[in-house]
N, C-alpha and C positions, 0 to 999 in steps of 0.2 A: 214129840210128838206135833204133828201138824193139828191147825185148828178142827178140822173136818174130824180128824182122827178122834179130837179130844171130844167133841160133841157127840159121836157114835158112841165111845167109850164111856160116858154118862147118859147116856140116853133112857137107860131104864129105869133111871133113878128120878127122870125131870117130873114136873108136874106137865099137866093135861096142856095147858095154856104154853108152857116151856119146849113142848113135844111140837106143838104148832108151830113155832119160829123153829125150830129145828129141823124139822121136815122139810119145810121152805129153804132153809140154805142148803141143805146137802143133796134136794134134787134140783137148786136153781141158783146154786152159789156164783155162778157167773152173774146171774141179775142181782144177787143181795148185795154185791160189795159196795154196788151204786145206791144202794135205797137209804133215804134218812131214817134215825129210828122212828120217826112219825110215818115215813111210808111204809119201811115194815112192819108198822104196828097194824097199817090197814091192810095190806095183802094175808096179814095170818088172823085175821079179826080178834087182836089183841089192844091193850092200850101200849102207850108208848112208854110208861113206869115199867111196865111188864118185859119189856124189850130191852130195857137197862139192866132190869135185876137179871135177866138173861144171861146177859154177859158177863156179870160179876160174879155168876153163879160157876161158868166155865174159865173162870180163875183171870179176866179183864178189868181192868180199874173202871169200866164204862164203855160207851158204846162208839167213841170216837179210836178209841185203842184196838179195840175189836177189829172196825171196819180196815182201820189201816192195814192191822195185820192178815186179815183176810185177804186184801188185794195183793200186799208182796208176797204171801201162799199161792196164788193161783195164777201170777205171772208165769209160774214154771208147768202151770198144770193146763191153761186152757187152749185149745185147737185153734186154729186159723178162724175155724168156723163161727167159733165162740166169740172170737174176739172182733168179725166181721158186723155181729150182732149188737155191738157196741157203739156203732153209727146211728142205732134206731132210735137212740134218746135224742139226736140233734134234730130239732124242727127245722133248720135251715139251713143252706149252705154257710151265711154269716157266722152263725153259731158251733158250727162244725173248725172255720177257721180262729175263730177265736179262743173255744175250749182248747184245742191241741196246741196253738201257740202259748196260751196260757200255762198248760201243764209243761211246755218244754221251758218258760223260764221257770217256774217253782220247782222243779227238777234242779236246775242249774244253783241256785238261791240253795236248797237243801243240801247240795252237794258240796257248794262253800261252807254252808255253815257246819259239815260233819266232817271235812277233809281231817285226816289225821298227818300233818306235818310230819311227825318223825316217821311213819311209813314211807312217806313220799320221799325222805332225804335217805332211807335206806335202800329203795328202788332205784336212785340215783346215782348213788356209791356203788349200789350191785352192776348196773348199767356200766359205768366209769370203767371196772374193775375186768368185765367179762373179756375174754380172749373174742369171740365170736356169739352176734346176739343174734336170737329166733324171735321172730315175732309170727303168732298164728290168732288168727281171728275166720273164722268161716260163716257161710250163709247171712244173714246182716249183719254180723261183725264183721266180714271182709272188706265193709267200706271205709272200718276204722283202721284193719290193719293195714289198707292199701295206703292209707293217710299217714299212718305213722311209719311206716316202711319208705314212704318217696323222702320226707326229712332224716330219718333215720340215717339214710345211706350220705346225707351231706355230712352228718357229724361223725360217723364212722368206718372204717374200711369194710367191715368184714357183717354184713346184715344179710340176715335170710329171710325171706317171707313165706312161710310155708302155706302153700297153694292146696286147693282142692278140687284135683283132679279126678282122683277115685281113692279110696281107702290104702289100697296099697303104695300108691306113689306117694300120700300124706304120710305115711310113717318111714317111706324110705328116706325124706326129708329129713327127719328128724332123729333119725338113728344114728346119723355121727356126731350127736351131742354129746360133752364131755363135761368135767366138774370144773372146767374153765371156761364154762360157758353159761350161758342165760337164755332161759324159755318166759317171753310173755306172750299168756295167753288172754286172748279177750273173748268175753261171753256172754251174753246176756237171755235174761228167759226168752224163750225156752232153751237152756243150756245145750252145747254142742258135745256131742256123747265122742267125737272124734279130737276135740281140745281136751276134753277133759282126760280122757284116756294117753293122752300124748303129755300132759302135762305130769301124768301119775308114771310115764316114763322116763321121762326127765330127770323127774325128782329122785328116780332108782337108779340111776345114772350117775347122779350126783350135782349135776347141775341146779345153779339158782334156777328158782320157777318165783314169776311174780303175776298173778291174775288181777285183769281189771274187768271187774263185775258188779254187779248190785249190792249185794250182801255177803254177811259175814255167813258161816255156819249152810255151805252149801258143796254140791259137790265140786263147785268149780276152786274153793278154795283150802279143800283137803287135803290137797297136794300143792298147796303154793306157799312158799317161803314169805312171801311179800304180798298182801291182798292190798288193793288200791278199789274205793266204790265210788261208785258215782249213781245215782239215782234215776231209773229210766222207765217210771210209772208210765204206762202209755194210755192214750185217749181216744185208740182207735185199734184197728189191727195191726197199724204199721206200729213197728218199734219205735220208741223213741230215744234217737241215740245222740241228744244234745250235750248233755250233760256228759256220758261219756268222751265227745269229740271235746269237748272244751277241759276235760281232766285230761287227756293225752294233750291237749296244744299245753298245757302248765306244764307237764313232763316233760314236753321238746324244750320248752322254752327256757325252762331250768337246765337241762344237760348242756343246754348252749352257752348257758353264760360260764360251763367250766369247758367249751371246748370252743373259744373264741379262734385263737390260732389258725386251727384246724379248718373252720366253717369259713374262714377267709380266703386261706389257700383254695378250699372246693370251689367258693364260687368267683373266684378269678379265673379259676379254669375254666369252669362250665359257662363262665359271661362270655369268655373267648366263642368257646363252641356252639354254645347259642346264638352268636353274633354272626358267625361263620356260618350256620345250614340255616340261618333266619326261624329258628324254635318261636322267638317271639313277634310280633308283627309290629311295624313302626311306621311313621307316615310318608318314611321312603319306601319302606318295603311295597304301600299300597299304592304308589305314584309308579314304581317304575315296575309293577306287576302286568306283565301284558296279556296272562293267560285269562285274565277275567275282564274284559274291555269294557268300559263304562256303558250302559246301553243308548 
């Protein structure tokens, strides 16, 4: 049961002051999640001690635990417009820059502190043993999927990035998946229904499924054989993908340690092509380029 449902269920038995707190949270949960116990007390006309007692009455050890749980729950509930309102708390551009970057740093620290190495090892073994690797992340998670696919094609010969052109085409891409394959689904709040449905389909087909998401017991983990978690607490309407990208980076490097010979062969071939077709600029390329003469 979610926090808002817990409050609603206990509402009739609450005292008058606790109902005042409950009313504010139920009506303005998008704002309440960022209020300190003292500020929540001020806007509801009660004491700070009453706010703390309220959180224990609905089942939490104290206000910090309640606030963190509320933030986690609301990540999948808030609309883009509600997320945009978060920027109202920034006094100026400087505060926005500092808060956003500090949030990203904290997300990486929390992800590292809570990483399950056993699950990471299982993910590596599963991917190494797969016949074909499917990678799926759409909307804001598409950037993570694109990054992962770019390097996975260096590591493995048969990698498919499931792209979201339209619903029918998306499921057509996943349709051939077999029990010898693996689907890596990437999604963070708000979770993509298409990614969830594709993981359910792959799981039903007997394929291994790996979820890269923010926490357990969500629709993203329901059909996942292995779940890897990265914190994505947001400081604004923009999704914080720093920690998820770092987790994927760590996964790629670990896979690379088991595929050194293949990587070396791939890069030797690629370097030849890159040089032949001048994929990357060199000093010589700039000197010999007549298409853009110096002014």
